[in-house]
Structure formats: C-alpha cells, structure tokens
C-alpha positions in Angstrom: -33.1 46.4 -6.6 -29.4 46.9 -5.8 -29.9 45.5 -2.4 -31.4 42.2 -3.7 -28.7 41.9 -6.4 -26.1 42.4 -3.7 -27.7 39.7 -1.6 -27.8 37.3 -4.5 -24.1 37.9 -5.2 -23.2 37.5 -1.6 -25.2 34.2 -1.4 -23.7 32.8 -4.6 -20.2 33.8 -3.4 -20.8 32.1 -0.1 -21.9 29.0 -1.8 -18.8 28.9 -4.0 -16.7 29.4 -0.8 -18.4 26.6 1.0 -18.1 24.3 -2.0 -14.4 25.0 -2.3 -13.8 24.3 1.4 -15.2 20.8 1.6 -13.8 17.8 -0.2 -15.8 16.4 -3.1 -16.8 12.7 -3.0 -14.8 11.9 -6.1 -11.7 13.5 -4.5 -12.1 11.5 -1.3 -12.6 8.3 -3.3 -9.5 9.0 -5.4 -7.5 9.6 -2.2 -8.8 6.4 -0.6 -7.9 4.4 -3.7 -4.4 5.8 -3.8 -4.0 5.2 -0.1 -5.1 1.6 -0.5 -2.7 1.0 -3.4 0.2 2.4 -1.2 -0.8 0.2 1.7 -0.9 -2.9 -0.5 2.5 -2.0 -2.1 4.1 -1.4 1.2 2.7 -4.6 2.6 4.0 -6.6 -0.4 7.4 -4.9 -0.1 7.6 -5.7 3.6 6.6 -9.3 3.1 9.1 -9.7 0.2 11.9 -8.4 2.4 10.9 -10.7 5.2 10.9 -13.7 2.9 14.3 -12.7 1.4 15.6 -12.4 5.0 14.3 -15.9 5.9 15.9 -17.4 2.8 19.2 -15.6 3.5 19.2 -17.1 7.0 18.5 -20.6 5.7 21.3 -20.1 3.1 23.7 -19.1 5.9 22.7 -22.1 8.0 23.4 -24.3 5.0 26.8 -22.7 4.3 27.9 -22.8 7.9 26.9 -26.4 8.5 28.4 -27.4 5.1 25.7 -30.0 4.7 22.2 -30.0 3.3 19.3 -28.4 5.1 17.1 -30.6 7.3 13.8 -31.7 5.8 12.0 -29.1 7.8 14.4 -26.3 6.8 14.2 -27.4 3.1 10.4 -27.4 3.2 10.5 -23.9 4.8 12.9 -22.7 2.1 10.7 -24.1 -0.7 7.7 -22.5 0.8 9.4 -19.1 1.2 10.7 -19.3 -2.4 7.1 -20.1 -3.7 5.7 -17.2 -1.7 8.4 -14.9 -3.0 7.7 -16.0 -6.6 4.0 -15.3 -6.0 4.7 -11.8 -4.7 7.0 -11.0 -7.6 4.4 -12.0 -10.1 2.0 -9.4 -8.7 
C-alpha cells in the first residue's frame, strides 16, 4: 500500500515538474504578441527617424542654396511630411 502511494506521489510530482519546465501556449502567445509590438514600434521609430533625416537634408539644401527647392525636391519633401504625419498618428 505504501509502495503504490509512493509511486503515485512520485508520478504526480514528476508531472508537475514536467509541466513547470515547458512553456504554456498562452505564455508563448503573450511573448509573441509582445515581440510583434516591439518590432512594429522599432520599425516605426526607425522609419520616423529616416523621414526626419531626409526632411533635414532637404531643409539644409534649401538654406544653402538660398532659393526654393526644385519641383522634385519639393514633392519629396511633401511626401516625407505626409508619411511622417501618418506615422505620428499611429
């Protein structure tokens, strides 16, 4: 009787140990969601910085030339500003 009780206790203990060692599906999903959020935020931050840099370069060009930007540069500037506004709204 004590032998079978000891076996049951050992088996239950082993099951709890195994259960504790492996990740639960909910934990994995939560980690994946958090990772996806971080990737999206990092991507948006990087894109925002790139757009700001491009706008800065166009602003410098305008200041150095002391004349309005060319039509192409003005179109690029407008496009960068629009994309930056879209990112800032997110």
